[in-house]
Backbone as CSV, one residue per row, in Angstrom:
resi,resn,N_x,N_y,N_z,CA_x,CA_y,CA_z,C_x,C_y,C_z
1,UNK,0.871,-1.225,0.035,0.048,-0.051,-0.056,0.853,1.288,0.015
2,UNK,0.495,2.153,-0.906,1.402,3.424,-0.962,1.022,4.291,0.190
3,UNK,2.105,4.865,0.772,1.918,5.799,1.854,2.899,6.937,1.643
4,UNK,2.375,8.131,1.688,3.212,9.377,1.588,3.080,10.180,2.928
5,UNK,4.117,10.684,3.463,4.039,11.485,4.688,4.814,12.752,4.457
6,UNK,3.995,13.779,4.507,4.661,15.147,4.365,5.039,15.770,5.679
7,UNK,5.947,16.525,5.689,6.322,17.308,6.937,7.119,18.603,6.550
8,UNK,7.281,19.379,7.581,8.149,20.637,7.388,7.424,21.916,7.088
9,UNK,6.021,21.823,7.199,5.292,23.030,7.088,5.480,23.861,8.416
10,UNK,4.892,25.097,8.411,4.927,25.955,9.505,4.422,27.356,9.178
11,UNK,4.732,28.273,10.106,4.339,29.616,9.912,5.673,30.521,9.758
12,UNK,5.718,31.260,8.698,6.880,32.155,8.429,6.360,33.510,7.928
13,UNK,7.288,34.400,8.076,6.965,35.861,7.527,7.296,35.826,6.140
14,UNK,6.643,36.785,5.403,6.949,36.950,3.971,8.566,37.113,3.790
15,UNK,8.913,36.573,2.789,10.450,36.517,2.363,11.183,35.313,3.073
16,UNK,10.501,34.584,3.906,11.090,33.514,4.636,11.184,32.206,3.786
17,UNK,11.709,31.129,4.425,11.940,29.883,3.670,11.472,28.768,4.507
18,UNK,11.096,27.660,3.862,10.779,26.415,4.516,11.158,25.276,3.515
19,UNK,11.445,24.157,4.135,11.750,22.980,3.274,10.758,21.850,3.609
20,UNK,9.954,21.340,2.703,9.061,20.436,2.924,9.600,19.113,2.596
21,UNK,9.281,17.999,3.268,9.782,16.766,2.933,8.622,15.854,2.657
22,UNK,8.748,14.708,1.894,7.705,13.771,1.659,8.413,12.399,1.648
23,UNK,8.101,11.620,2.570,8.715,10.177,2.608,7.686,9.209,2.109
24,UNK,8.140,8.440,1.192,7.334,7.476,0.498,7.524,6.031,0.895
25,UNK,6.529,5.301,0.974,6.729,3.746,1.244,5.676,3.142,0.357
26,UNK,5.838,1.832,0.089,4.870,0.898,-0.639,5.045,1.119,-2.163
27,UNK,6.011,1.860,-2.638,6.344,2.031,-4.030,7.770,1.804,-4.237
28,UNK,8.153,1.596,-5.531,9.494,1.492,-5.959,9.817,3.012,-6.213
29,UNK,10.329,3.786,-5.146,10.424,5.135,-5.331,11.248,5.714,-6.434
30,UNK,12.311,4.958,-6.808,13.213,5.488,-7.811,12.621,5.549,-9.213
31,UNK,11.461,4.803,-9.463,10.985,4.764,-10.763,9.551,5.589,-10.898
32,UNK,9.302,6.217,-9.767,8.096,7.027,-9.623,8.409,8.486,-9.758
33,UNK,7.459,9.171,-10.465,7.517,10.668,-10.452,6.929,11.179,-9.049
34,UNK,7.392,12.231,-8.602,6.952,12.853,-7.396,6.403,14.291,-7.645
35,UNK,5.388,14.567,-6.993,4.825,15.975,-7.200,4.316,16.590,-5.962
36,UNK,4.399,17.929,-5.985,3.944,18.703,-4.848,2.709,19.545,-5.297
37,UNK,1.657,19.421,-4.623,0.493,20.254,-4.949,0.072,21.118,-3.735
38,UNK,-0.725,22.116,-4.008,-1.169,22.759,-2.739,-2.646,23.165,-2.937
39,UNK,-3.236,23.457,-1.661,-4.757,23.753,-1.803,-4.879,24.841,-0.750
40,UNK,-5.317,26.070,-1.229,-5.691,27.224,-0.366,-7.200,27.082,0.011
41,UNK,-7.612,27.664,1.086,-9.008,27.660,1.441,-9.888,28.158,0.347
42,UNK,-10.884,27.404,-0.096,-11.810,27.819,-1.086,-11.370,27.746,-2.467
43,UNK,-10.106,27.125,-2.713,-9.611,27.086,-3.938,-9.349,25.491,-4.345
44,UNK,-9.119,25.253,-5.631,-8.972,23.887,-5.966,-7.402,23.637,-5.781
45,UNK,-7.169,22.354,-5.637,-5.733,21.900,-5.545,-5.027,22.150,-6.839
46,UNK,-3.798,22.732,-6.721,-3.016,23.042,-7.850,-1.588,22.527,-7.780
47,UNK,-1.123,22.193,-9.062,0.305,21.727,-9.132,1.269,22.880,-8.776
48,UNK,2.268,22.584,-7.888,3.386,23.456,-7.666,4.653,23.022,-8.472
49,UNK,4.912,21.738,-8.347,6.111,21.210,-9.052,6.170,19.780,-9.140
50,UNK,6.823,19.177,-10.004,6.988,17.791,-10.003,8.455,17.469,-10.441
51,UNK,8.889,16.275,-10.119,10.257,15.772,-10.485,10.005,14.333,-11.061
52,UNK,10.565,14.038,-12.188,10.392,12.825,-12.794,11.398,11.713,-12.246
53,UNK,11.303,10.510,-12.635,12.163,9.353,-12.061,13.636,9.709,-12.447
54,UNK,13.780,10.377,-13.670,15.145,10.703,-14.093,15.440,12.181,-13.740
55,UNK,14.796,12.797,-12.684,15.050,13.997,-12.087,14.871,15.329,-13.001
56,UNK,14.165,15.185,-14.031,13.685,16.258,-14.787,12.583,17.032,-13.893
57,UNK,12.644,18.332,-13.816,11.717,19.072,-12.978,10.804,19.959,-13.808
58,UNK,9.603,20.290,-13.190,8.728,21.236,-13.870,8.059,21.991,-12.683
59,UNK,7.833,23.422,-13.042,7.338,24.253,-12.066,6.256,25.040,-12.509
60,UNK,5.223,25.250,-11.634,4.233,26.236,-11.917,4.841,27.540,-12.016
61,UNK,4.237,28.440,-12.970,4.815,29.656,-13.141,4.923,30.575,-11.860
62,UNK,3.964,30.435,-10.936,3.935,31.259,-9.742,5.062,30.884,-8.782
63,UNK,5.800,29.823,-9.027,6.791,29.399,-8.052,8.257,29.497,-8.738
64,UNK,8.302,29.701,-10.027,9.527,29.651,-10.789,10.531,30.594,-10.110
65,UNK,11.806,30.103,-9.945,12.769,30.910,-9.319,12.715,31.091,-7.824
66,UNK,11.679,30.635,-7.249,11.581,30.709,-5.750,11.575,29.260,-5.053
67,UNK,11.034,28.395,-5.703,10.981,26.952,-5.157,11.884,25.992,-5.959
68,UNK,12.199,24.978,-5.261,13.102,23.988,-5.914,12.597,22.599,-5.366
69,UNK,12.317,21.615,-6.324,11.926,20.321,-5.951,13.237,19.416,-6.259
70,UNK,13.444,18.586,-5.267,14.559,17.575,-5.325,14.056,16.180,-4.822
71,UNK,14.900,15.167,-5.057,14.653,14.000,-4.435,15.854,13.146,-4.139
72,UNK,15.669,12.302,-3.170,16.835,11.437,-2.633,16.321,10.011,-2.682
73,UNK,16.692,9.394,-3.753,16.234,7.998,-3.990,16.553,7.110,-2.836
74,UNK,17.783,7.268,-2.254,18.337,6.470,-1.165,17.470,6.532,0.108
75,UNK,16.797,7.697,0.229,15.912,7.953,1.383,14.367,7.884,1.087
76,UNK,14.079,7.530,-0.182,12.545,7.472,-0.617,11.956,8.796,-0.149
77,UNK,12.540,9.931,-0.425,12.174,11.276,-0.003,12.221,12.195,-1.073
78,UNK,11.109,13.037,-1.280,11.116,14.131,-2.110,11.147,15.443,-1.250
79,UNK,11.710,16.520,-1.696,11.760,17.736,-0.973,11.265,18.965,-1.891
80,UNK,10.774,19.993,-1.120,10.437,21.094,-1.806,10.878,22.210,-1.004
81,UNK,12.132,22.950,-1.496,12.610,24.009,-0.930,11.872,25.329,-1.344
82,UNK,11.298,26.010,-0.399,10.530,27.147,-0.683,11.224,28.454,-0.164
83,UNK,11.615,29.250,-1.055,12.230,30.589,-0.628,11.412,31.714,-1.068
84,UNK,11.731,32.870,-0.520,11.028,34.088,-0.892,9.612,33.997,-0.746
85,UNK,9.097,33.306,0.304,7.654,33.038,0.466,6.772,34.242,0.499
86,UNK,5.582,34.115,-0.009,4.552,35.180,-0.065,3.330,34.866,0.675
87,UNK,2.623,35.796,1.137,1.346,35.485,1.710,0.463,34.552,0.808
88,UNK,0.598,34.747,-0.495,-0.349,33.953,-1.377,0.090,32.485,-1.458
89,UNK,1.249,32.208,-0.934,1.694,30.719,-0.872,1.123,29.982,0.280
90,UNK,0.357,30.593,1.156,-0.317,30.096,2.194,-1.301,28.989,1.693
91,UNK,-1.135,27.756,2.202,-2.041,26.608,1.626,-1.518,25.373,2.439
92,UNK,-2.367,24.338,2.293,-1.860,22.900,2.604,-1.146,22.422,1.462
93,UNK,0.079,21.980,1.732,0.843,21.307,0.627,0.740,19.841,0.688
94,UNK,0.493,19.225,-0.512,0.330,17.660,-0.514,1.356,17.200,-1.426
95,UNK,1.840,15.892,-1.099,2.720,15.193,-2.001,1.965,14.151,-2.668
96,UNK,2.326,13.870,-3.928,1.642,12.915,-4.687,2.688,12.049,-5.535
97,UNK,2.298,11.028,-6.055,3.205,10.108,-6.813,2.422,9.578,-8.089
98,UNK,3.155,9.165,-9.041,2.604,8.526,-10.170,3.724,7.604,-10.796
99,UNK,3.307,6.566,-11.390,4.202,5.627,-11.908,4.804,6.046,-13.304
100,UNK,4.231,7.088,-13.924,4.717,7.575,-15.184,3.919,8.669,-15.689
101,UNK,4.331,9.207,-16.775,3.773,10.524,-17.189,2.375,10.281,-17.818
102,UNK,1.939,9.040,-18.160,0.636,8.800,-18.574,-0.409,8.654,-17.462
103,UNK,0.092,8.661,-16.300,-0.796,8.435,-15.052,-0.934,9.869,-14.327
104,UNK,-2.025,10.073,-13.657,-2.295,11.301,-12.891,-1.559,11.065,-11.596
105,UNK,-1.112,12.140,-10.835,-0.620,12.088,-9.569,-1.676,11.622,-8.593
106,UNK,-1.313,10.833,-7.605,-2.394,10.408,-6.599,-1.652,9.896,-5.373
107,UNK,-2.391,9.004,-4.600,-1.867,8.451,-3.376,-1.446,9.636,-2.356
108,UNK,-2.304,10.644,-2.319,-1.871,11.849,-1.545,-1.673,11.543,-0.032
109,UNK,-0.770,12.297,0.426,-0.498,12.259,1.882,-1.494,13.172,2.617
110,UNK,-1.219,13.216,3.917,-2.171,14.079,4.731,-2.061,15.601,4.673
111,UNK,-0.893,15.981,3.954,-0.658,17.428,3.812,-0.013,18.034,4.964
112,UNK,0.604,19.106,4.630,1.275,19.963,5.677,1.052,21.371,5.538
113,UNK,0.689,22.116,6.454,0.202,23.487,6.403,1.392,24.378,6.377
114,UNK,1.315,25.394,5.379,2.286,26.393,5.282,1.494,27.757,5.365
115,UNK,1.895,28.594,6.360,1.232,29.868,6.494,2.317,30.953,6.424
116,UNK,2.096,31.935,5.517,2.999,32.944,5.344,2.233,34.331,5.769
117,UNK,2.713,34.861,6.837,2.031,35.998,7.373,2.959,36.927,8.144
118,UNK,2.751,38.155,8.178,3.442,39.129,8.995,2.830,39.344,10.258
């Protein structure tokens, strides 16, 4: 059974940084793509970034240049480094996985809250 556990969220001031982690189990991590999504109150879940099994990355325009997604296959963990945080980045951040580009992301974790406020 696939299980994803996110951590690293918290409250920061605008301009601050956080690093989110997503530990995966129940999958062959190295051959799966990993993605970070977020959902703000009253809004739909949206893609933030994903990283493929061969470490190609893709970012939503609203985080380009500020966020970086990485993965450590030895630790079955994906990371999202978030810098220059803005109040509009406030959301619950979810980790998802997919076995390949033809599949949607899924198997969501419980999410981790990120709050950016002065």
